N, C-alpha and C positions, 0 to 999 in steps of 0.2 A: 158447533164450531163456527166462529165468526170469520168472515172473509176480510174484514178490515178492523182497525182499532175501534173499540167502543167502550163506553162507560156503563157499568152495571151497578145498580143500587139494590142492596139486599136489606129487607126489613125483617125484624123479629115479629113473627105473626102474632104472638101473644101480646106484645107491647102495642102493636098496631091496633089490635082489637080493643085494648084498654083505652088507648087514646081516642079511638073512634066513638067509644061510649061517652067520653067526656066532652067531645066537641062535635057539634052538628055539622060544622064546616068540613072537618076531616072525614066524617061519615059520608057526607054528600060527595066529596071528592072520590072516596073509595068506590062508592056505588057507580059514579060516572065512569071511572076507569074500568071497572068490571063490565059495565054495559058496552063501552066502546070496544073492549077486547072481545067480548062475546059476539058482537055484531061483525067484527072483522073475521073472526073464526068461522062464523056462519057463512059469510060471503065467500070466503075461500073454499069452504067445503062444497058449497053450491056450484061454484065455478068448476071445480075439479070433477064433480059428478055429471054436470050437464054439458060442458063445453069440450070440444075436440082440442087437441094440442095446438092447432093453428088458432082457434078462437081464444084459447088461454093466452097465447103469445100476443095476440092483438089487444086483448083486454089489458094485459100488463104493460104493453107499449103505450096505451092511452092513459092508464091510471098511474103507473109508476115508471115513467121513462128513464129517470135517473138511476133506478135500480138496474135496468138492463144494460146501462153503460158501464156499471161498476163490477158486474158479475161475469165470470168466464162462461163460455159456451157450455162446457162440461157441467158446471154448476147449474146453469139454467135448464139444461136437458134433464138433469136429475130432479130438479124442482118441479118441472112440468111432467115428469114421469115418462119420458121418452128417451130413446137412445140419442147420443150426440149426433150421429149421422142423420137421424130422422129430423131433428131440430134444424140442422144445416140445410136439409132438403126443403123444409117448410120455408125457411128464410130465403133460400135461393129462388123458389117459385114466386115468392111475393115481389122480389126485386125485378124479375124478368117481365 
């Protein structure tokens, strides 16, 4: 579920594969998109395995500050895998 309006583009997988076989540029674009997506997935998996909730918050504050301004505290807590109260406590400690 999205938190704000967004645009979704849906491709027919069979047609996309057909077009990629006909055009090297489309194939390269597809490979680049998959590579970028896989790298971001790997980065997030690593962050959630190795970082504490406080370190995850710090990482996302540095890397995606605009996201933290647009998402509610409850949604952030859920994303970070902690209770809302825990996230509030982490944020409060950092401010003091």
